[in-house]
C-alpha positions as CSV (number, residue, x, y, z in Angstrom):
1,M,-78.5,-7.5,-48.1
2,S,-79.8,-6.0,-44.8
3,P,-82.0,-2.8,-44.7
4,A,-79.0,-0.9,-43.2
5,D,-76.9,-1.7,-46.4
6,L,-79.5,0.1,-48.4
7,L,-79.2,3.3,-46.4
8,N,-77.5,5.9,-48.6
9,L,-75.5,8.4,-46.6
10,A,-76.2,11.2,-49.1
11,H,-79.9,10.5,-48.8
12,L,-79.6,10.6,-45.0
13,R,-77.8,14.0,-45.2
14,A,-80.7,15.3,-47.3
15,F,-83.2,13.8,-44.8
16,R,-81.5,15.4,-41.9
17,L,-81.5,18.9,-43.6
18,V,-85.2,18.6,-44.4
19,A,-85.8,17.8,-40.7
20,D,-83.7,20.7,-39.6
21,T,-85.2,23.2,-41.9
22,G,-88.8,21.8,-42.1
23,S,-88.7,22.2,-45.9
24,A,-87.4,20.3,-48.9
25,T,-86.9,23.7,-50.6
26,R,-84.7,25.1,-47.9
27,A,-82.8,21.9,-47.6
28,A,-82.2,21.9,-51.4
29,A,-80.9,25.5,-51.2
30,S,-78.4,24.5,-48.4
31,L,-77.2,21.5,-50.5
32,Y,-77.1,23.5,-53.8
33,R,-79.4,20.8,-55.3
34,A,-82.8,20.8,-57.0
35,Q,-85.8,20.4,-54.7
36,S,-86.8,17.4,-56.8
37,A,-83.5,15.7,-56.0
38,V,-83.9,16.2,-52.2
39,T,-87.5,15.0,-52.4
40,R,-86.4,11.9,-54.2
41,S,-83.7,11.3,-51.6
42,V,-86.2,11.3,-48.8
43,Q,-88.6,9.1,-50.8
44,E,-85.8,6.5,-51.6
45,L,-84.9,6.5,-47.9
46,E,-88.5,5.9,-46.9
47,T,-88.7,3.1,-49.4
48,A,-85.5,1.5,-48.1
49,L,-86.9,1.6,-44.5
50,G,-90.5,0.8,-45.4
51,E,-91.6,3.7,-43.2
52,P,-92.8,7.3,-43.6
53,L,-90.2,9.7,-42.1
54,F,-92.2,12.9,-42.3
55,E,-95.7,14.2,-41.8
56,R,-96.4,16.7,-44.6
57,K,-98.2,19.7,-43.0
58,P,-99.0,23.2,-44.2
59,S,-96.4,24.5,-41.7
60,G,-93.8,22.3,-43.1
61,M,-92.3,18.7,-42.9
62,V,-92.3,17.3,-39.4
63,P,-90.5,14.1,-38.6
64,T,-92.6,11.1,-37.6
65,A,-91.8,9.0,-34.6
66,V,-89.8,6.8,-36.9
67,G,-88.1,9.8,-38.4
68,C,-87.0,11.0,-34.9
69,V,-85.5,7.6,-34.2
70,V,-83.6,7.7,-37.5
71,L,-82.4,11.2,-36.8
72,N,-81.0,10.2,-33.5
73,R,-78.9,7.4,-35.0
74,C,-78.1,9.5,-38.0
75,A,-76.6,12.2,-35.8
76,R,-74.2,9.7,-34.3
77,T,-73.2,8.4,-37.7
78,F,-72.5,11.9,-39.1
79,F,-70.7,12.9,-35.9
80,E,-68.1,10.2,-36.6
81,L,-67.8,11.1,-40.2
82,A,-67.4,14.8,-39.5
83,A,-64.8,14.0,-36.9
84,L,-63.0,11.9,-39.5
85,A,-63.2,14.7,-42.0
86,Q,-61.7,17.2,-39.5
87,W,-58.9,14.8,-38.7
88,C,-58.1,14.4,-42.4
89,A,-58.1,18.1,-43.0
90,A,-55.8,18.7,-40.0
91,R,-53.2,16.4,-41.5
92,Q,-52.9,18.3,-44.8
93,T,-49.9,20.5,-45.6
94,P,-50.8,23.3,-45.6
95,R,-53.6,22.6,-43.1
96,R,-57.0,22.9,-44.6
97,A,-59.8,24.8,-42.8
98,L,-62.9,22.7,-42.6
99,P,-66.1,24.1,-41.0
100,E,-67.2,22.0,-38.0
101,G,-69.7,19.4,-39.0
102,T,-68.8,19.4,-42.7
103,L,-69.4,16.2,-44.5
104,P,-67.4,16.1,-47.8
105,A,-68.9,14.2,-50.7
106,W,-66.2,11.6,-50.8
107,L,-67.3,10.3,-47.4
108,L,-71.0,10.2,-48.3
109,N,-71.1,6.8,-50.0
110,T,-72.1,3.8,-47.9
111,R,-70.8,1.2,-50.3
112,R,-67.5,2.8,-50.7
113,L,-67.0,2.8,-46.9
114,Q,-68.1,-0.8,-46.7
115,L,-65.5,-1.7,-49.4
116,F,-62.8,0.1,-47.4
117,V,-63.7,-1.9,-44.2
118,A,-63.8,-5.2,-46.1
119,L,-60.4,-4.5,-47.8
120,A,-58.9,-3.6,-44.4
121,R,-60.1,-7.0,-43.2
122,H,-59.3,-9.2,-46.2
123,R,-56.0,-7.3,-47.1
124,H,-56.6,-8.7,-50.6
125,M,-58.2,-6.8,-53.5
126,P,-59.6,-9.9,-55.4
127,S,-61.2,-11.3,-52.2
128,T,-62.8,-8.0,-51.4
129,A,-64.1,-7.7,-55.0
130,S,-65.5,-11.2,-54.9
131,A,-67.2,-10.6,-51.6
132,F,-69.1,-7.7,-53.1
133,G,-69.6,-9.2,-56.6
134,I,-67.7,-6.4,-58.3
135,S,-64.5,-6.1,-60.3
136,Q,-61.1,-5.6,-58.7
137,P,-60.7,-2.2,-60.6
138,A,-63.9,-1.1,-59.0
139,V,-62.5,-1.7,-55.6
140,S,-59.3,0.0,-56.5
141,S,-61.2,3.0,-57.9
142,A,-63.2,3.3,-54.7
143,M,-60.1,3.3,-52.5
144,R,-58.5,6.0,-54.8
145,V,-61.5,8.3,-54.2
146,L,-61.1,7.9,-50.4
147,E,-57.3,8.5,-50.6
148,I,-57.6,11.5,-52.9
149,G,-60.5,13.0,-50.9
150,S,-58.8,12.5,-47.5
151,G,-55.3,13.4,-48.8
152,I,-54.0,10.3,-46.9
153,T,-52.4,7.1,-48.0
154,L,-54.6,4.5,-46.4
155,F,-52.9,1.3,-47.6
156,H,-49.4,0.0,-48.3
157,R,-49.5,-2.0,-51.5
158,S,-47.3,-5.1,-52.2
159,P,-47.5,-8.1,-54.5
160,R,-48.8,-10.1,-51.5
161,G,-51.7,-7.8,-50.8
162,V,-52.5,-4.5,-49.0
163,Q,-52.1,-3.4,-45.4
164,L,-53.4,-0.4,-43.6
165,T,-51.0,2.4,-42.9
166,P,-51.0,3.9,-39.3
167,E,-53.2,6.7,-40.6
168,G,-55.4,4.1,-42.3
169,E,-56.0,2.4,-38.9
170,I,-57.3,5.7,-37.5
171,F,-59.4,6.2,-40.6
172,L,-60.8,2.7,-40.2
173,L,-61.8,3.3,-36.6
174,H,-64.1,6.2,-37.5
175,V,-65.6,4.4,-40.5
176,R,-66.4,1.3,-38.5
177,R,-68.0,3.4,-35.8
178,A,-70.1,5.3,-38.4
179,L,-71.2,2.1,-40.2
180,N,-72.0,0.3,-36.9
181,E,-74.3,3.2,-35.9
182,L,-76.0,2.9,-39.3
183,R,-76.6,-0.8,-38.9
184,H,-78.7,-0.2,-35.8
185,V,-81.3,2.0,-37.6
186,P,-83.7,-0.9,-38.7
187,D,-83.5,-2.4,-35.2
188,D,-84.2,1.0,-33.6
189,I,-87.3,1.3,-35.8
190,A,-88.5,-2.3,-34.8
191,A,-88.0,-1.4,-31.1
192,L,-90.2,1.6,-31.6
193,H,-92.9,-0.7,-32.8
194,G,-92.4,-3.0,-29.8
195,T,-90.2,-5.7,-31.3
196,I,-86.6,-6.2,-30.1
197,R,-84.5,-7.8,-32.7
198,G,-81.0,-7.7,-34.2
199,T,-77.6,-9.0,-33.3
200,V,-75.7,-8.2,-30.1
201,T,-72.0,-9.0,-29.8
202,V,-70.7,-9.6,-26.3
203,G,-67.1,-9.5,-25.3
204,A,-67.2,-12.5,-22.9
205,L,-64.4,-12.6,-20.4
206,P,-63.8,-15.7,-18.2
207,L,-65.5,-14.3,-15.0
208,G,-68.7,-13.5,-16.8
209,R,-69.2,-16.3,-19.2
210,T,-69.6,-19.4,-17.0
211,L,-72.8,-18.5,-15.1
212,I,-73.9,-14.9,-15.6
213,L,-74.0,-14.7,-19.4
214,P,-75.7,-18.0,-20.1
215,A,-78.4,-17.3,-17.5
216,A,-78.9,-13.8,-18.9
217,I,-79.1,-15.0,-22.5
218,A,-81.7,-17.6,-21.6
219,R,-83.7,-14.9,-19.8
220,M,-83.5,-12.5,-22.7
221,S,-84.2,-15.1,-25.4
222,A,-87.4,-16.1,-23.7
223,L,-88.6,-12.5,-23.9
224,H,-87.1,-11.6,-27.3
225,P,-86.5,-14.7,-29.5
226,G,-85.7,-12.4,-32.5
227,V,-82.3,-11.4,-30.9
228,R,-79.2,-13.2,-32.0
229,V,-76.3,-13.3,-29.6
230,V,-72.7,-13.6,-30.6
231,T,-70.0,-14.1,-28.0
232,D,-66.4,-13.0,-28.5
233,E,-63.9,-14.7,-26.2
234,S,-60.8,-12.8,-27.4
235,A,-58.3,-11.2,-25.0
236,Y,-59.3,-8.0,-23.2
237,D,-57.2,-5.7,-25.4
238,S,-58.7,-7.1,-28.5
239,L,-62.2,-6.8,-27.1
240,V,-61.6,-3.2,-26.2
241,A,-60.5,-2.4,-29.7
242,G,-63.7,-4.0,-31.0
243,L,-65.7,-2.0,-28.4
244,R,-64.1,1.3,-29.5
245,A,-65.0,0.5,-33.1
246,G,-68.6,-0.6,-32.3
247,D,-68.1,-4.2,-33.5
248,V,-68.5,-5.3,-29.8
249,D,-71.5,-3.9,-28.0
250,F,-70.2,-4.4,-24.5
251,I,-67.8,-6.5,-22.4
252,L,-68.8,-8.6,-19.5
253,G,-66.2,-9.9,-17.0
254,A,-63.5,-8.7,-14.6
255,L,-63.3,-4.9,-14.6
256,R,-60.1,-3.0,-15.3
257,E,-59.4,0.5,-14.1
258,N,-60.4,3.0,-16.7
259,D,-59.7,6.7,-16.5
260,A,-61.8,9.4,-18.0
261,A,-59.6,9.7,-21.0
262,S,-60.1,6.0,-22.0
263,G,-63.5,6.7,-23.4
264,L,-64.8,3.6,-21.6
265,A,-67.2,3.3,-18.7
266,N,-67.5,0.5,-16.1
267,E,-70.6,-0.7,-14.3
268,R,-69.9,-2.9,-11.3
269,L,-72.3,-5.8,-10.8
270,M,-70.7,-8.0,-8.2
271,A,-67.3,-9.1,-6.8
272,E,-65.7,-12.4,-6.2
273,D,-62.5,-13.7,-4.5
274,M,-60.1,-16.3,-5.8
275,V,-59.9,-19.8,-4.3
276,V,-57.5,-22.7,-4.8
277,L,-59.0,-25.8,-6.5
278,A,-57.8,-29.4,-6.8
279,R,-59.5,-32.7,-7.8
280,N,-61.7,-34.4,-5.2
281,G,-59.4,-36.8,-3.4
282,H,-56.3,-34.8,-3.9
283,P,-53.9,-35.2,-0.9
284,L,-54.2,-31.4,-0.2
285,A,-58.0,-31.5,-0.2
286,Q,-57.9,-33.6,3.0
287,Q,-55.8,-31.0,4.9
288,K,-57.2,-28.2,7.1
289,G,-55.7,-24.8,7.8
290,L,-53.3,-24.8,4.9
291,S,-51.1,-21.7,4.3
292,V,-49.9,-20.3,1.1
293,S,-46.3,-21.4,1.9
294,D,-47.6,-25.0,2.2
295,L,-48.5,-24.8,-1.5
296,R,-45.3,-23.3,-2.8
297,D,-44.0,-26.7,-4.1
298,A,-47.3,-27.8,-5.6
299,Q,-47.8,-28.2,-9.4
300,W,-49.5,-25.0,-10.3
301,I,-51.8,-24.1,-13.2
302,V,-51.5,-20.3,-13.4
303,P,-52.9,-17.5,-15.7
304,H,-50.7,-16.0,-18.4
305,I,-48.0,-13.6,-17.3
306,H,-49.0,-9.9,-17.1
307,S,-52.7,-10.8,-16.6
308,P,-54.4,-9.3,-13.6
309,A,-55.1,-12.8,-12.1
310,R,-51.4,-13.7,-12.4
311,G,-50.5,-10.6,-10.5
312,L,-52.9,-11.5,-7.7
313,F,-51.6,-15.1,-7.6
314,E,-47.9,-14.1,-7.4
315,A,-48.8,-11.4,-4.7
316,Q,-49.7,-14.2,-2.3
317,F,-46.1,-15.4,-2.2
318,K,-44.4,-12.0,-2.5
319,R,-46.4,-10.8,0.6
320,L,-44.6,-13.6,2.5
321,K,-41.3,-12.7,0.9
322,L,-41.4,-16.0,-1.0
323,K,-40.5,-16.4,-4.7
324,P,-43.6,-17.3,-6.6
325,P,-43.6,-20.9,-7.7
326,M,-42.6,-21.9,-11.2
327,P,-45.9,-22.9,-13.0
328,S,-46.4,-26.3,-14.6
329,V,-48.9,-24.8,-17.0
330,E,-49.8,-21.3,-18.0
331,T,-53.3,-21.0,-19.5
332,A,-56.6,-19.1,-19.3
333,D,-58.6,-21.8,-21.0
334,L,-61.2,-23.2,-18.7
335,A,-61.4,-26.5,-20.6
336,V,-57.7,-27.0,-20.2
337,I,-57.8,-26.0,-16.5
338,R,-60.7,-28.3,-15.8
339,G,-59.2,-31.3,-17.5
340,L,-55.8,-30.9,-15.8
341,L,-57.4,-30.4,-12.4
342,M,-59.5,-33.5,-12.6
343,D,-56.9,-35.8,-14.1
344,T,-53.6,-34.7,-12.4
345,E,-52.2,-33.6,-9.1
346,M,-52.1,-30.0,-10.2
347,I,-53.9,-27.1,-8.4
348,A,-55.1,-23.7,-9.6
349,A,-56.1,-20.4,-8.1
350,V,-59.3,-19.2,-9.9
351,S,-62.6,-17.7,-9.3
352,A,-65.0,-20.4,-7.9
353,Q,-67.6,-19.1,-10.3
354,Q,-65.6,-20.2,-13.3
355,L,-65.8,-23.9,-12.2
356,H,-69.0,-23.7,-10.3
357,Y,-70.5,-26.8,-11.7
358,E,-67.5,-29.0,-11.1
359,I,-67.4,-27.8,-7.5
360,A,-71.1,-28.3,-7.0
361,S,-70.9,-31.8,-8.4
362,G,-68.0,-32.7,-6.1
363,Q,-65.5,-33.3,-9.0
364,L,-63.3,-30.4,-7.7
365,A,-62.6,-29.4,-4.1
366,V,-61.8,-25.9,-2.7
367,L,-58.6,-26.2,-0.6
368,D,-58.7,-24.8,3.0
369,V,-56.3,-22.0,2.4
370,S,-57.0,-18.2,2.7
371,L,-55.9,-15.9,-0.2
372,S,-55.4,-12.2,0.6
373,N,-56.7,-9.3,-1.4
374,T,-57.9,-11.3,-4.5
375,R,-61.3,-9.8,-4.8
376,R,-62.1,-8.8,-8.4
377,E,-65.0,-6.6,-9.5
378,I,-67.2,-8.2,-12.2
379,G,-69.3,-6.0,-14.4
380,L,-70.0,-4.3,-17.8
381,T,-67.6,-2.2,-19.8
382,L,-69.1,0.0,-22.5
383,R,-68.0,3.0,-24.6
384,A,-68.8,6.0,-22.5
385,D,-70.5,7.9,-25.4
386,S,-72.3,4.9,-26.9
387,A,-76.0,4.4,-27.5
388,P,-76.4,0.6,-27.4
389,S,-78.8,-1.0,-29.8
390,P,-82.1,-2.3,-28.6
391,A,-80.8,-5.8,-28.6
392,A,-77.7,-4.8,-26.6
393,R,-79.9,-2.9,-24.1
394,A,-82.2,-6.0,-23.7
395,L,-79.2,-8.2,-22.9
396,I,-77.6,-5.7,-20.5
397,D,-80.9,-5.5,-18.7
398,A,-81.1,-9.3,-18.5
399,I,-77.6,-9.4,-17.1
400,R,-78.4,-6.9,-14.4
401,L,-81.5,-8.8,-13.4
402,T,-79.7,-12.1,-13.4
403,V,-77.1,-10.8,-11.0
404,A,-79.7,-9.1,-8.8
405,V,-81.9,-12.2,-8.6
406,H,-79.2,-14.8,-7.9
407,R,-76.8,-12.8,-5.7
408,P,-79.0,-12.8,-2.6
409,R,-79.7,-16.5,-2.9
410,R,-76.0,-17.2,-3.3
411,A,-76.6,-19.3,-6.4
412,W,-72.9,-19.0,-7.2
413,S,-71.6,-19.9,-3.7
414,L,-69.0,-22.6,-3.2
415,T,-71.7,-25.1,-2.1
416,G,-73.8,-24.5,-5.2
């Protein structure tokens, strides 16, 4: 069990009120609890974190440096839970008035929220109970507390298991965000003491994961060996869903247009054009001054339909009022593209960076053909309102430095 799993939301609320009021007595009055109960909450939180959170002074209780770090992350956690509580209240008939920032008791149980997230993932009561080492009725009881408290049906039940309702999906998004903020607390404290540790999950799109990401991970790991990196190679839409929930820390790769309402923010790092590749020795590799129309009858490997790269590929032919060629293979998998290019007469339009090593070694050749308007921006996508963990910030910094160091030396040029 990680230190974050031991963080009790009710204890954190008491801690936050003590910090706001400067007194356990005043915090107890606000919570309608005994002062001894509030003091015990703070003590248990300090024990769980292994750090003092307050300096006890005659003028009152003042947060330590560690206490301030915990307060910052705590504020983000409670913001998500308060927004969830407001959303639930607004869906009641008649609509319930809920003061802004209110945190109802049914939400202030870390384990109950963890059970909800696990059940949403497993979609199976017995599996969830087994994962937590508790009984199935205990899981069912915890979900009943959430549904009664929220006034929302979170799951559809059937003999085959459970599935989130549409309202349950929204509920899950807020809960995942809150718990993901909470899990950063121990790593925030370690960073305060000069140690960068923890896990960073990167959404790795094709244009970022061949050269930039490996070089950046190597750079960061040399400085911070305590950081564990997890890469997620899912499709863009799936990565964005994980990013919004806080399961993915950031995405690296080709940037999409994001408006202000998307809640996402892009940071451009570099740009790259597409080229046409074939195996070394391919008949087309020997020809100079090729045009796009010369390649119309070739065997093409193309990206999946509706992908940005597919649109750029087809635009080359539409610009000349030609029907785009029927592809022989549709794939975004670099291993498949690499194998087909080297073993067949097929050709592909991709970023040179994606198959840099094969080009540099002479296994693949760049055809002498000019493609129009294929430049793609490569960079980082983050949640606009996020506060990345220390591990995520360290890897982001390493990515920025990697691009800055290598771009002037053209380390990713076609010649290697």
